[in-house]
N, C-alpha and C positions, 0 to 999 in steps of 0.2 A: 148319863148317870156312869159314863165306860168310867173315870177316874174313882166315883164312891165305890164301885164293884169289884176295881184292880186295890183298892185301901182295903176292901176285903178282905179278899181271897189273898192278900200278901201278911194282912194280921195274924190269918188264922195259919199260913204256912210257918208264919214265923214265930208265932206262939205269944203273940205280943197280945193284951186283951187293951179294946178300944179306949177304954177309964186311962188306961196309962199312958195315952200320946199326951194328954195335958192339954190340949187345944182351950187355950182363953177364947174369950167370944168377941166375934168382932165387934168394931163398932156401928151400934144402932143408926146412926148417919147415912150407913151403905141402901139401907131399903127403906129412908123417908120418904112420905109421900111427896115432900119438896121436887123428887130426882120428876116424876113425872110431870109433877106442873111445870117447871121451870122448863123441862128439855122441850115439854108440849110448846109452851109460850113461844117458845126461839122459834120452835120448828115453823106455827104459823102464820110466823112472820116473812118467811122467806122472801127475797126484798128481786125484783124485776126490772131491770136484769139480773143475775144472780148474784148474791153474791152471799161469804161466808165469814161466818164469826171466829177470829181466830185469838185474842186476848182482849181485857177489858182496861178501861183504865181503874188507876189503881184507887181511887176514891169512892165512885159509888158502885164500880164492879158490873158500869155497862160494856157489852160487847161492842167491838171497833172489829169493824166487816170490810173485807179484801173482796179481791175480782176469783174468779175460779183459778186462775195462773199460778196459786201458791202453792208449796207444799203441805199444806194442812188440810186444804181443801177436801180430804176425802173424811176427816176427825169427826165430825158433824152427822153426815150422812151415813156413818157406821155406827156414830153415839144412838140414830134412832135404829138401827137395825138389832143393836146390842139392845135395846127397850124391848124391843118386838123377842126376843130372844128369853128377855125377864120375865113375862109374862107367859111362856111353855113354864117355868120353874116358879111363879109368884099367883098367877093366873090373873082378875080381873084387880089386883092388888096395883099393877105396875099399868094399868091401862088396856085401850084396846089394841088386842094382834093385828088386828087387820087397820086400824089409820096407823100404828105404827110402821108397817108394812109397808103402805103407800105414801106416808110420808119419805118414807129412805127412798124408795125408787125414785119420789121427784126431784127430789135434792140432789141425787146423784146425776139425774138427767143435764144438768149444769155442768159436770165433768167430761161430756162426751166430747166436745171439740176439743178438750186438751189430747185424746186420742192423735191428733194429724198434726197439731200444733201445740209444743208447749214448753216453757221455761224453767223448767224445774230439775230438770236434768235429772239425777242419777234416781229423786224423789215417789216418782211415776209408781214406785215402791205403795208409798201412803195413799197415792190417788187412789188405787185400785182396790183398797180397802171395802168400800161397799159392796163391790162389786165382785168379791172375793165371797160378801156375808149373802150375797143375793142366789148364788148359786147353792148354801147351803139349802135356801128357801127351795127353788126351782133350780136343779144341773141343769135344764135345759134353755133358758134362757139366755136368746143368742146376744141381746143387747151385752150381755156381763161376761159371756166369751170374749164378744169381739173386745171389748175395754181391758181383759184381761193379757190376750195375745198381742194388742197393739200395745198396752202399757209395758208387758216383757220384752217386745222384739228394741222399746225404746231404749230400756235399761242392757239389751244383750248388745246394744250398737256403742255403745260408751265403755262395750272392755275392750282390753289392750292385751293382748297373750304376751309382748312384752314383759310388760306391769306386771300382768297376773291380776289383774282388779278392772274395775269398771271404774271408769273416771267418775267425780262426786262435781265438784264444784271446776267450773271452767275457767280458762286463766291469757289472761291477754301474751302468754308466752307459753305455744303450742308445748314447748316439752318440760314445762311444772304441769306433771298428773299429780290431780290433791285426788287422796282418796281420806273421807272422815270415820270415824267407828257407828257414825249413823247410819252407815250403808249397811249393816248390816240387817238392817230391818226391811229395806227393800227387797232381798234375796228371796224373798218367801212368793216374791210375782214369778219370779222366774220356775220354781216347782210350781205351783198351780199355773201356768202356762202348759209346762211339759206335761204334765196331769192329762189336758187336753188334746195337746199337738201330736203326743210322743217324740218331742223335740230332746231329744236328749243331750244336746249341747248345749242346752240353756242349767241345765244342771251341772253339767262340766262348768260353766262360769260359774256358779254359785260354788262350788268349791272349789274354785282355783281362788276366789274371792275372799273367803273364810280363809283358808289357809296362810294366804299372805298377810292377812289381819291378825290373826292369831300368831304369826313372827314378830310382825311389827310395830302393830299395834298395843301387843300387851307385854306390860311390860314384868321383871320375874314376881314381882311380890301382888300382883295380880290387878296394879293399877292398869291403868291405860293415858293415849295420847289422842288428843281430839284429831291431830288431823297428822297424814303423811305426807310430804311430797316427795317424787320419785323421779327419776326424770326418764321421762316418754321413750329415748332413744337406746337408751342402756338397761333401764331394768333399777338401777340403784337408789338406792334408797339416799336422797340430800337431806332431810331433816324429818323433826318427828318434835308437832310442837301444838299449840292451841290455839284458838278460834277465841270462842267463850266461854274458856275457864281462866284461872287464876295467874296460871304461870306454866309454859312448856312442862317442864317436869310434873306439874301438878294435876292430881284427877276430877276433872269437867265429871257432877255427881250425873248429867242428862246421859253424857254417854257414857259412864261405866252401865248405867238403868240398860242401855238401845246393846248395849255389849251381853251384857249378861244376857237377853233376851235372844240375844242373834244365835249366840251359841248354842242355846239348849235349843234352840228350831234349829240347827244344823243337825244338832246330832240325834233328834226326831228323825230327818228327812233322811239322813246318811249310812246311822248306827255306827261311825267314825269314832272310838274315844278319845281321841284327841280333843274332838270338840267338846264331849263331857269336860273332861277334862280342867279344859280352857275354863267353859262355864261356873265349876264351881271354884277355879281360882277366880274368878272375878265374882263369885261370890261371897266369897271367904275376905275377898280385901273389903268389899260393901259393910257386909257383918260385924268385919273388926274395928272396921273406923266408921262407923255409925257413931254418933255422939250418945252420950248416959244417958240424955233427956229424950234420944230416939227420933230428933229432929234431923229430917235429911239438908244439909247442908248445898248451897248451889254450887261448892266446889269445896271435894273433903280436906284440899291443901291451902284454903284461903285462911288469908289471921285474923281471929277470934275479935280483934280491934281493931279498926271499928269491926262492930257487929256487920258477921256474911250471914246473906239473907238466906233463906230455906230454898229450894224449889218444892212445893208439892208437888209439883208433875212429874220430876226424876222419881218422886216417891212412890207415886202410885204405877208409872212404867215400870219400876222393878220389881213392887206387888207383883205384878203378871210376870214379869219373866222368872222371878223365885217359883211362883205357883206352877209354872211349865218346868223348870229344871226338877223339883218335886214329883211331877208328873213321870220325866224320863228316869230317877230314883227309884219309884216304884217301878217300871216297864225291867227293871233290872234285880226287881227285889230286895232293892236298898229303904227297907222299912224306916230304919231310923234314919237316914237320909232326907227322906221324902216327908218326915214327921218336923223335922229340925228347922227346914227350910219351910212346912207352912204354919209354922211357928213364928219365926220370925218376919213374915209377912205379916201376920196377925196381931203384930205387936208394931211392927212398924204403921201398919192402916189405923191403929189406935192414935200413936200419939201425932201421928202427918193430920189423922181429920179433925182431933181436937183443935189445935191450931188454927187449920186451915177454912173449917166448914164456915159459910159465911149464908144463912139465912135469908138476908135483904139484897143479894147481889143475882145479877142471873146469872151467872155461873155458879156452881157447887162449891166447886174451892176459890179461896184466894192462894196467896202465900206463894205463886206461882213465876218463878223466876225466866224469861223469854231469850233474854240474851243482858246478862250482865256488865260485861263490859262497856254494854250501848246504856247502860241505867236500868233497864227495861225489865222491872223485877214488882214485885210484891201485886201482881196480878192473877185476876183466874185468865187458863189456858184452856182451851180445848181438848187437847190432848189427854191434860193432865184430867178433867173430867169425863171421859172416853174412859179412860184406863181405869180411872173409880168406878165406872158402873160395872164393867166387865171385872173388874174383883172380884164386885161385889158379887156379879154371877157365877163365878170361878168358886167361890167359898161354899153356894148355894146348893153346885150341881153337886158338891164333896160332900155334902151335908154336914155344914161345916158352920152356917145359919142359916136362919130363917126370915122368910122378905117381912 
């Protein structure tokens, strides 16, 4: 409830009444009984050997399952921890706290072999999510501590001091050092491991990576490149391009969402104003370029004809990023900014939930775009659902929604 306390204090100091904030009502689906029912049904069908849901088919909304060595493997275990958190906010209406915690721990075990051998590269940060969740429950859990430190070591080993970044994708050409905007999200595991070990080099790596990303991924208008290719020998930028967006000079919405969240998080950890400025700049681009119907497109610059697909996962990621940015604004008593971003979140959730909520599907939401150039769109996506649940939890903790 810290965010709520900060809101109350900040409003009082600045002489703003709660009624004057004008917060809209979030979508009721954020707290539908179907959420617990669907998540529990999936959780109780854990395959042996372990497999994890990543996205659904486009027709019936049934999960498609993958081996643990995928960048998305941590999201469903973290979803179970998010449901455990929800029981604290919503009591028994969210299910059994003990059951969610037991399931979260069970699903996390399938990731343990990845600590010593994984092919996900930089995305070990995403794999660490459920283990960071576990430490919120039991800060002394050695399994979680070991996982976080191992994944942080994996990511740190991909850092190149000449480039100043951690390598995202491997290339057949070792001098082609590829960095994607998504990697801003993986930096959290470095801070988590630093807190556990006192190894401040991990913080230095995160700061260096964010600084380079700020300069070379973010355009003057706040839009972003998906991929930057560096020369690993000289550190020079070779190319700024896309892989999953519409064009090299367009802004892929999910990448923009990762960036908003990532830079707000960097400011939270470092209090370096450049990161707050960058998060604000990206948020302004996001809000300014959101269509009038509020539906988040797969790419903000993709043509309208033929109709461009939406990406509900980008919307839910950005919702959490903007709420994190709202918290940072409150931390410097910028109440107006915090209210503004929070209202934008609620508007976006309303519009995109109305489009994508699917009671009959195994996923919570449809209209997710995994990779539009590969024609993988109009699906449910595990991280879209995860961030949907997290957004609901965040709004309840701010007393802006009721279970």
